N, C-alpha and C positions, 0 to 999 in steps of 0.2 A: 475370340473378340472380347468376350466378357472379362476374361483373365487378364488381357492386356489393359482394359480399362480400369480394372482393379489395381494393377500395378502402377499405372499412371497416377491414379488418385492417391496411393500410398506414397509415391515420390514427392508429389505435390504437398501432401500433408507433413512429410518429413521435413521439407524445405521450410515451411511455415513454423513448424516447431522449433527448428534450429535458430530461425530469426528471433524467436521469443526467448526471453530469459525469466528465470524464476526469482521472485523477490519475496522477502519475508518482512511483514509488517509487525515488528515487536511493539509492545506498549511498555514504555518506561515511566515509573512514578518514583517519588522519593523512597518508598518502601521496598522497590525492587523491580523486577522485569517480568513481564508476561509475554513468553516467546510465542511466536507464530510458528508452529511446527509443520504447517502444510505449505503455505506460500501461495503466489499466484503467477502465472505467466503473463508477462506484459511486453510489448515490443520496444519501448524506449523509456529513457528517463523522463521525459516530458509527461508521459502517462502515468509514470510512478509518482510524480509530484501531484498530478491532479487527484489520483486514487488516495494519496496520504492526506491531502486536504479534505477530500470527501469523507474519508474515515474519521478524521477528528471532528468534523461538523456533526456527523451521525452520532458519534459518542456524546458530544455536548448536548445535542438536541434530546437524546435519550435519556439524560440524567434526570432522576426524579427530583433532584435539588437544583433546578435551573437557577443560575445566577448566585448560588450559594458555594457551590463547589470551587475550591481553589485550584485553578488549572495550571498555577506556576510550578514548574519543576516536573510536569508530565509531558511526555513527548511520544511521537511515533518515530520509531528508529526503523529505517528500511535498510535491509541487508541483502545483497546479492547471493547468488548461489555458492559463490567463492567465499563468502564470510565477510566480504568487504562492506563496511557501512557506505551507503549511497546517500542518505539523507537523515537528518535529524530535524523534525518538525515539532516545535513547542507549541502545545495546545493554546497557551495564552496568546501567542502571535497571531493564530488563526481566529480566535475569539475576539481579540482587539481589532483585527482587520474588518471582521464581520460587523462589529459594532459601529467602526468608522464609516462603513458603506451603507448603513441604514439611514 
């Protein structure tokens, strides 16, 4: 009985994992690329976009030089497990949108 329950849970976990894809959030700047070598499992591209926007906001907020750093040319580049670029999100676009929404 316990064994059957374990196998059922294992099958369910396998289906959930298969539905998720691994995405890598690289940071691109004029001086080069900081690759994300771990990535994160996410269910779809809408969640990828939300995570990318949150990542940019977190980086901008954590900057010790708030308002001084030139964000132009800096991007989050999201790549899927196949190496295909899914999203290029410029920091300055997120910062500008946040400024307009205040």
